[in-house]
DOKETI-6716 format. One record per residue (C-alpha): residue number from 1; residue in three letters; x, y, z. Coordinates in Angstrom, 3 decimals. Layout:
{resi->NUM, resn->ALA, east->X, north->Y, up->Z}
...
END
This chain:
{resi->1, resn->MET, east->22.693, north->53.894, up->-2.494}
{resi->2, resn->ASP, east->26.401, north->55.382, up->-0.481}
{resi->3, resn->LYS, east->27.184, north->54.737, up->2.531}
{resi->4, resn->PHE, east->25.972, north->58.348, up->3.788}
{resi->5, resn->THR, east->22.123, north->57.763, up->2.331}
{resi->6, resn->SER, east->22.175, north->53.923, up->3.929}
{resi->7, resn->ASP, east->23.713, north->56.170, up->7.727}
{resi->8, resn->VAL, east->20.432, north->58.162, up->7.224}
{resi->9, resn->GLN, east->18.063, north->55.700, up->6.705}
{resi->10, resn->LYS, east->19.065, north->53.960, up->9.729}
{resi->11, resn->LEU, east->18.775, north->56.916, up->11.715}
{resi->12, resn->LYS, east->15.522, north->57.618, up->10.539}
{resi->13, resn->GLU, east->14.640, north->53.669, up->11.950}
{resi->14, resn->ILE, east->15.939, north->54.429, up->15.267}
{resi->15, resn->LEU, east->13.985, north->57.661, up->15.661}
{resi->16, resn->ALA, east->10.948, north->55.651, up->14.435}
{resi->17, resn->GLU, east->11.855, north->53.438, up->17.160}
{resi->18, resn->HIS, east->12.197, north->56.131, up->19.633}
{resi->19, resn->GLU, east->8.564, north->58.046, up->18.503}
{resi->20, resn->GLY, east->8.027, north->59.318, up->21.743}
{resi->21, resn->GLU, east->11.320, north->61.191, up->22.319}
{resi->22, resn->CYS, east->11.091, north->63.869, up->19.827}
{resi->23, resn->SER, east->8.667, north->65.066, up->17.357}
{resi->24, resn->PRO, east->8.152, north->63.771, up->14.133}
{resi->25, resn->ASP, east->8.107, north->67.263, up->12.450}
{resi->26, resn->SER, east->11.879, north->67.496, up->13.603}
{resi->27, resn->HIS, east->12.730, north->64.241, up->12.336}
{resi->28, resn->GLY, east->13.333, north->65.862, up->8.298}
{resi->29, resn->LEU, east->15.840, north->68.117, up->9.916}
{resi->30, resn->LEU, east->17.863, north->65.694, up->12.378}
{resi->31, resn->LEU, east->18.157, north->63.320, up->9.285}
{resi->32, resn->ARG, east->19.310, north->66.377, up->6.911}
{resi->33, resn->PHE, east->21.578, north->67.283, up->9.842}
{resi->34, resn->TYR, east->22.985, north->64.217, up->10.430}
{resi->35, resn->GLU, east->23.295, north->63.853, up->6.523}
{resi->36, resn->LEU, east->25.605, north->67.264, up->6.498}
{resi->37, resn->VAL, east->27.761, north->66.064, up->9.969}
{resi->38, resn->LEU, east->28.438, north->62.738, up->8.000}
{resi->39, resn->ARG, east->29.428, north->64.503, up->5.121}
{resi->40, resn->GLU, east->31.760, north->67.349, up->6.604}
{resi->41, resn->ASN, east->33.149, north->64.245, up->9.160}
{resi->42, resn->GLU, east->34.512, north->63.610, up->5.658}
{resi->43, resn->VAL, east->36.421, north->66.831, up->5.827}
{resi->44, resn->GLN, east->37.405, north->67.537, up->9.440}
{resi->45, resn->ASN, east->37.170, north->65.651, up->12.159}
{resi->46, resn->LEU, east->33.476, north->67.117, up->13.543}
{resi->47, resn->THR, east->32.915, north->63.740, up->16.269}
{resi->48, resn->ARG, east->33.529, north->60.333, up->16.414}
{resi->49, resn->LEU, east->30.079, north->59.444, up->17.273}
{resi->50, resn->SER, east->28.860, north->58.641, up->13.879}
{resi->51, resn->THR, east->27.178, north->55.871, up->13.360}
{resi->52, resn->PRO, east->23.286, north->56.797, up->13.204}
{resi->53, resn->ALA, east->22.907, north->54.968, up->17.084}
{resi->54, resn->ASP, east->26.016, north->56.747, up->17.997}
{resi->55, resn->PHE, east->24.665, north->59.689, up->16.972}
{resi->56, resn->TYR, east->21.052, north->59.422, up->18.114}
{resi->57, resn->PHE, east->22.352, north->58.179, up->21.699}
{resi->58, resn->GLY, east->25.384, north->60.017, up->22.483}
{resi->59, resn->HIS, east->24.282, north->63.225, up->20.956}
{resi->60, resn->ILE, east->19.922, north->63.311, up->20.141}
{resi->61, resn->LEU, east->19.266, north->61.123, up->23.938}
{resi->62, resn->ASP, east->21.993, north->63.525, up->25.521}
{resi->63, resn->VAL, east->19.770, north->67.013, up->23.793}
{resi->64, resn->LEU, east->16.358, north->65.405, up->25.072}
{resi->65, resn->GLU, east->17.634, north->64.387, up->28.185}
{resi->66, resn->PHE, east->18.799, north->68.123, up->28.884}
{resi->67, resn->GLN, east->15.646, north->69.164, up->27.864}
{resi->68, resn->LYS, east->14.182, north->67.570, up->30.779}
{resi->69, resn->SER, east->16.717, north->68.524, up->33.024}
{resi->70, resn->GLY, east->15.001, north->71.641, up->34.454}
{resi->71, resn->ILE, east->18.239, north->73.546, up->33.307}
{resi->72, resn->GLY, east->16.007, north->76.107, up->31.028}
{resi->73, resn->PHE, east->15.875, north->77.177, up->27.840}
{resi->74, resn->GLU, east->14.828, north->80.971, up->28.883}
{resi->75, resn->TYR, east->18.040, north->83.213, up->27.779}
{resi->76, resn->PRO, east->20.336, north->82.708, up->24.591}
{resi->77, resn->VAL, east->22.376, north->79.744, up->25.220}
{resi->78, resn->LEU, east->26.354, north->80.433, up->24.329}
{resi->79, resn->ASP, east->28.073, north->76.431, up->22.737}
{resi->80, resn->ILE, east->32.117, north->77.512, up->23.300}
{resi->81, resn->GLY, east->33.926, north->74.898, up->21.524}
{resi->82, resn->SER, east->30.743, north->74.017, up->19.272}
{resi->83, resn->GLY, east->32.515, north->71.347, up->17.077}
{resi->84, resn->ALA, east->29.565, north->69.735, up->15.322}
{resi->85, resn->GLY, east->26.974, north->72.287, up->16.345}
{resi->86, resn->VAL, east->25.489, north->69.602, up->18.971}
{resi->87, resn->PRO, east->23.804, north->70.560, up->21.411}
{resi->88, resn->GLY, east->22.703, north->73.835, up->19.811}
{resi->89, resn->ILE, east->21.445, north->73.325, up->15.907}
{resi->90, resn->VAL, east->20.116, north->69.907, up->17.754}
{resi->91, resn->ALA, east->18.491, north->71.436, up->20.230}
{resi->92, resn->ALA, east->16.988, north->74.400, up->17.748}
{resi->93, resn->ILE, east->15.682, north->71.917, up->15.737}
{resi->94, resn->LEU, east->13.675, north->70.466, up->18.740}
{resi->95, resn->GLY, east->12.848, north->73.872, up->19.263}
{resi->96, resn->LYS, east->14.231, north->74.889, up->21.922}
{resi->97, resn->GLY, east->15.445, north->78.225, up->22.861}
{resi->98, resn->SER, east->18.437, north->80.557, up->21.488}
{resi->99, resn->TRP, east->21.785, north->78.955, up->21.177}
{resi->100, resn->VAL, east->24.887, north->81.017, up->20.057}
{resi->101, resn->LEU, east->27.066, north->78.398, up->18.351}
{resi->102, resn->SER, east->31.351, north->79.787, up->18.694}
{resi->103, resn->ASP, east->34.368, north->77.688, up->17.383}
{resi->104, resn->SER, east->37.371, north->79.512, up->17.038}
{resi->105, resn->GLU, east->38.489, north->77.054, up->14.151}
{resi->106, resn->LYS, east->37.598, north->78.660, up->10.970}
{resi->107, resn->LYS, east->36.744, north->75.597, up->9.162}
{resi->108, resn->LYS, east->33.884, north->74.273, up->11.909}
{resi->109, resn->ALA, east->32.600, north->78.094, up->12.207}
{resi->110, resn->ASP, east->32.011, north->77.723, up->8.802}
{resi->111, resn->PHE, east->30.128, north->74.342, up->8.789}
{resi->112, resn->LEU, east->28.286, north->75.581, up->11.523}
{resi->113, resn->SER, east->27.135, north->78.688, up->9.431}
{resi->114, resn->ARG, east->26.149, north->76.915, up->6.085}
{resi->115, resn->THR, east->24.417, north->74.747, up->8.746}
{resi->116, resn->VAL, east->22.499, north->76.751, up->10.022}
{resi->117, resn->ALA, east->21.435, north->78.912, up->6.854}
{resi->118, resn->GLU, east->20.510, north->75.551, up->4.958}
{resi->119, resn->LEU, east->18.428, north->74.375, up->8.309}
{resi->120, resn->GLY, east->16.525, north->77.538, up->8.056}
{resi->121, resn->LEU, east->17.834, north->78.026, up->11.908}
{resi->122, resn->SER, east->16.243, north->81.535, up->12.669}
{resi->123, resn->LYS, east->17.171, north->80.918, up->16.849}
{resi->124, resn->VAL, east->20.778, north->80.369, up->15.959}
{resi->125, resn->LEU, east->24.044, north->82.900, up->15.338}
{resi->126, resn->VAL, east->27.528, north->81.317, up->14.855}
{resi->127, resn->ASN, east->30.932, north->83.110, up->15.218}
{resi->128, resn->ARG, east->34.273, north->82.388, up->16.048}
{resi->129, resn->LEU, east->34.322, north->83.187, up->19.400}
{resi->130, resn->LYS, east->37.570, north->81.931, up->21.625}
{resi->131, resn->ILE, east->36.997, north->81.414, up->25.018}
{resi->132, resn->SER, east->40.078, north->83.498, up->25.841}
{resi->133, resn->LYS, east->38.529, north->86.368, up->24.094}
{resi->134, resn->ILE, east->35.430, north->86.209, up->26.075}
{resi->135, resn->HIS, east->35.549, north->89.585, up->27.432}
{resi->136, resn->GLU, east->36.133, north->90.752, up->24.269}
{resi->137, resn->TYR, east->32.336, north->90.070, up->23.066}
{resi->138, resn->ARG, east->29.870, north->92.497, up->23.388}
{resi->139, resn->VAL, east->26.609, north->90.684, up->24.642}
{resi->140, resn->GLN, east->22.724, north->91.888, up->24.585}
{resi->141, resn->GLU, east->21.585, north->89.967, up->27.214}
{resi->142, resn->LYS, east->23.221, north->89.681, up->30.513}
{resi->143, resn->ILE, east->24.972, north->85.904, up->31.177}
{resi->144, resn->ARG, east->22.356, north->84.124, up->33.758}
{resi->145, resn->LYS, east->24.093, north->80.963, up->33.874}
{resi->146, resn->ILE, east->26.946, north->78.846, up->32.701}
{resi->147, resn->VAL, east->27.002, north->74.901, up->32.790}
{resi->148, resn->PHE, east->29.524, north->73.305, up->32.068}
{resi->149, resn->LEU, east->28.356, north->69.713, up->31.467}
{resi->150, resn->GLU, east->30.408, north->66.449, up->29.600}
{resi->151, resn->ARG, east->27.081, north->64.518, up->29.289}
{resi->152, resn->VAL, east->23.691, north->64.714, up->30.852}
{resi->153, resn->PRO, east->23.109, north->61.791, up->33.412}
{resi->154, resn->ARG, east->20.265, north->59.863, up->32.292}
{resi->155, resn->GLY, east->16.846, north->60.423, up->34.031}
{resi->156, resn->THR, east->18.097, north->63.968, up->35.277}
{resi->157, resn->LYS, east->14.904, north->65.766, up->36.501}
END
């Protein structure tokens, strides 16, 4: 068993321990996403939250709390500087909202595109938008909300 397989197994155990937090149907995709992030993190720096516990509590649980916050996912959400694809990929796996993931770094945008395709996430688009060029980006929908979050406070309603 290689390091990645061991870490994925540990995350599987954490997901089982917190069974009520997210649907068991989403576990397979979350585990595959985690493995893809771990493997790509060896090539480029995507996230420092790479241990199974850090990934669950710092990424998955943050998205679950974000979803509970009442901010809503009624419109496509633009994530600028997506990096590893959190929160967008995790939220899409959990079945909430449509996402546009953007990272100005080609290697990161390529990783996001490969990951979205491999996971079959039809509600996620990827592009290489720079924030300084956002005025040039054509959108189908008006932007309804812009929310800047460093971390979602636990227990937010």
